[in-house]
N, C-alpha and C positions, 0 to 999 in steps of 0.2 A: 515471643518463643515460637520455635519451628518443632512441631507436632509429629509424631511417628504413627502410623497407622499400619499393621500389618505385622509380620513377624521380623526380627533383626536377620539380614542374610548377607553371608560373605561373599563377596564377589567371585572370589577364585573357585567358589565351589560352581557358580555358572559358566565359568571360563571367561570371563568378560576381560577384555584387556583394558587396564587402568592406566593412568598417567603415573608418573615416576613418585608421586608423594606416599606410594604405599597403597599395596595390593591386598592388606589384610585386615584393613579398617572395614568395621561393620557399616552397613548401610543405615544412613539415618536420612532425613529429609535435606538437611545442609549438607552432607555428602553427596547427595544427589545433585543437588544445585550445583555443587563444585563440578561434578563430571558432566552435567549438562552444560555448563560454561566451557569447560575443557572441549567438549565435541564440538560445539558448534562455531567456536573461534578457530578450528582447525581450518575453516574456511577463511582465508584471510582477504581474498580477492576473488573477482570473477568477471568474465566478460562474456555474456550469453545471448543467444537468441532465443525467445520463448514466444512460443504458438498457442493461442489461446483459443479454445472453443467454449462457448457459454451456450447452455441449454436452459431455455426457460420453462419451468415444469407447472407453471400457472398461467393463465390468460388473463389480463385485466381488461374489463370491458367499462366503457363509459354507460353510466345509467343517469346522470343529472348534471345540469349545470343550476347554480345557484344566483343569488344577487352578490353574495360575498364573493363568489369566483367566477371569474371572467369566461365565456364561452369556450376560451381556448384552454381553461384549466377546469375541467368538467370532473364529477367525483367519479371515483374509478372503484370497482369493486373486483375481487378475484373471483375466479371459479376454474374447477378442475378441468384438466384435458378431458376430450370427450373421448370415447372407446376409438381406436384408431387414428386419432388426432396426432399428428406429427408436431413435436414441440419446435418453437421457434429456435432457431440457432444464430449465433453472432460469432463471428471469428476476427481476433485480433492479432497482432505481429508485434514484439518488441525486441529491441535489443537493451539489454540491461547491464551497466557497468558497476563494480563497487569497490572500492578501497580505502581503507584507513577513514571510513565516516564520509567520503564522497561518493556521489552518485552521477551518473549519465543516464537518463532514461529517454529512448527514441522510441515513438510510435511510428510504426510501418503501414502502409497498404498491404493488407495480405497478398494483394493480385500481383502488384508490379513491383513490391518494396519499396516504394518512395516513400520519404519521410514526411509524415504528416506533422510531426511536432516533436520538440528536442527541449529536455529539462535538464539542467544541471546544478546541483545543490552541494554545498559544504559543510551541510549542518545546521546552517546560520541563515543564509539566503539562497532562495530558488531562483533561476532564472529560466525563462521560457521562451521559445521562440516558435511560431506558425508560420513556415516558410511561403506557404501559398497566400497567407492573408496579410503578409509583410508586418506582423504585430509580435510584441515582445510583451511579455509578464515578468516584473519582480516581486517577490513576496518572501514573506518568512517563511522558512522551511519546515515549518509543522504544518503551515496552511497546504501543502502539496502533499497529496496522497493518491495513490492508486486505489483501484476496486479492489475489494478483498477477492483474492482468487487470482490476481493478476501480478502482485508484488513477490518477486523471488525472496526477499528477505524474509517474509512473513511464513514462509515454508520451512524456516528452521531457527532464525534467528529473533526474529520479533513476535511478542505474544499480540501486539496490534498496533498498526503505524508505526511510529518511530520508538515506542517502549519494547526493550530486549527482555526477553525472559528471565534473566538472572536479575535485573534490576527490580523486574515486577515482582518476582517472589522475595526478594531481601526487603523491599518497602512494605510487604504486609507481613503481619505477624500470626497468619493462619493456615502457613502450607503445610500440609500432609502428605506422606507418602504412602502410595501404594504399590504392592509388591505382588507380582505374579509372573506369567511367561513375560511381560516386559515391567520395566519401573515405571511408576506415574507419580506425577506431582500434581496436586490439586490448591487451588486458593480460591476461598469462597469470597463473593463481593464484601466490600466494607463501604456501604453507602454514606455513612456519617464521618467519613475521614478526609483528609484533602489530597489523598494518593491519587496518581493518576488514574483515569478511567475506574473509580471506587465503585461504582455502581455494579460492575461486571466482574464475573470470575471468570478464572482460566484453568485449565486443566492441558497436560501434555503427557505423552507416552513415549519412552524411550525404548529403543531397539538394541538389545546386546548384540545381536546378529550382526548390526550394522554402526558398530562403533558407538552405541549409544546416541546416535542422532534421532531426533525427534520423528515418529512415524503419525501419530496422531495429536492435533492441535486443537482446541476449543475454545470458545468465548462463549459464556451464557451469563444468564441474568436471574434472580429469583423474583417470580411474578407471582403473588397471592399465595405465597409460600412453595411455590414449585419452582424447581430449575427449569429453565427455558433455554436450549441451545440456539444461539443467534448464527452462528457459523462453524462448521467443522469441517477441517483441513487432514487428509489423508496422503501421505505418500505412498504411492502406488510401485514406485521404482526408483532404485539407488542405482548409481556407476559408482566405481572405484577409480578415483585419479592415479596417475603415477606416483604421485609421493603418499599413495595409501590413505587418502583421506575418501570416506564415503560422501556422496552429495546427493540430493533429490533430483530426479529427471523427470519423472511422471507425477503432478499431484492432481488431486480431485478436491474441490472445495465446494461444500453444499451450505448455501443459507437456507433458513427456513423461515416461514411466514409469521410473523408476530401481529397478528391481525384477530381480533374477536371473530369467532363464526366456525363454522364445520372444517375450515382447512387450518385451523389454528395450529401451528407447530409443525405443519407439512412441508416438505420440501419445496422451496419457491425456485431455486436455479442450481444448476450443477455446471461449475467452470473448471475445466480440464485444462492443465497447463503443461506442456511437454517441451523440453528442452531439446533443440537441435544440436546434439554432441558434436557433430561434425563442423559446426561453426560456431563451439563455446569452449571456453579453457576456463580451470581455476586453478587460483596461486599463483599466477603470473603477474610480473610486475607492470601495469599497466601505466603507460605514457600520462605525464600531467596535462597533456594536451587534452586527453579524455573528457576530462574536468573543465574545458573551458568553451564557452559559448560565443564566439562573434556573431554581430548582426551586422548587415549593411548600412550604407547610410539612409536615411529616408525611413528608416522603421519606427512605426508606432510602439512607444514604451508606456505600458501602464506599471507603474513602479509603487507599489503599497507600502515599501519598506520607509518611502520617504513622501508618500501622500501626494505624489506628483504624477503628471502624464506629459508627453512631449514625442518629438520625432528626432532622432539622432541627426547630427548635422553631419557626421562623416562616419566611417566604418567604425565599430566598435571592437577593439581586440578581444572583449569578452573578459576582461582581467580586472578592471577597478570601475567599479560603481560611480566613483567621483568624477572620474574623467570620462565617463558615459554622459552623465549630466552637465558636467563642464562645457561638452560640445553638443548640447542638443540645441534644437531650435523650437520655440512656440510652448517654452516649459511653464506649467500652470498648476494651480493647485487642484486636487481631484479627491476631493472630501467622501465623494458619494460612492466610490467603486466598493463592492463588498465582494467576498470570496464567492459566495453564491452566485453573483451574476458573472463570475469568470468560468462557471462551468458550461457557459453556452457561448454560439459564435458571436465575434466582436462586430459591432455595426460600424456603417462608415463615420467619418467624421463630417459634421454638417457647418458649414462657413457662412458667416453672415457677409453682410456688401455694408461699406462705410462704417458710419460710428457703431451699428450693430454689432461688429464683429468684437467690440470690447465687451458687450453685454452677452452675448452666447457666441462665446470664441470657439466653444466645442459643446458637443452634446453626445455622448457617445452612451449607446446603450449594449449593454452584454447581452444579446439574446440567445446566444448559445458558444461556448467555449470548448471546442470539440477535443482540443489537443491536450487538456489538461487532466484528463481522467475521468472517472464519473463516481467519485467517492459517494 
């Protein structure tokens, strides 16, 4: 059941433009979900350049190394910035393409625009390629994630990762409507259920001045009886497309420190994402080629979907995983690869000599996989 909090309001009083199913209907939580769904799905596709600046608002300092932790993994503790201390910043650059559930993510060097990595996904399988390393990765789409604050879809369409706002609210039985200058929908955590991300709650605020597009999006958790906001995303600027759709073009995401101590719940990082409008478009028909990822012969492929790893034997056209594997060289089981290891750069292949090649054909260690985000 969806619950209503606050007075019933008629949208025509606020001068809000509604879809064709009737502007005189009273506002309820369910009706607001319908309006949210209509607003966000006004963006059917995009091809954007997204500039990222991350400011780290706390400093993590090494304090110790224990027997349980290797020296290269010491215990870290956060401290506040000293007066006058300049926050550490990091810049990233993306090209992000979306259409009908398919995506292409290019991570680019912010200085020379060189491609660092490319990932394409059809909603089931994600294929990634790092040109400088000659390495490719095939994995389930839900294993591929961008860091919060870098994924354009989470600025309006998705509550978290691959979970869209409409599905999230309808999977839960506790959505409440908040009425004020903006409309709001809140959904509290439901920790003892099997719904996605059940331990988290979500909030969204919709702006009637911008077609009821989301302006504030939050993910929170109840800790010791108190709500703790993990992430807050605010749209600071919109642009209106030629077909009359409002789209977010400047967004600030703040993450908060969930660690006991004096800095608990303090801002830990601010990520500002700015769309380069001159190199971006919305609601144009993107070519199917945008969602194909060919890789050259000799590419090292770690295929988590098939639990194998191999070198490509010929150039892969990027359209069929069976063809890719069929023309592979040195295919072998790969039972030890984990998603966590894929966040670090891929190590080299080590080959044995003579009979040892059959015992240790390949030892690969993922020390850092820079191209697939830092979720």
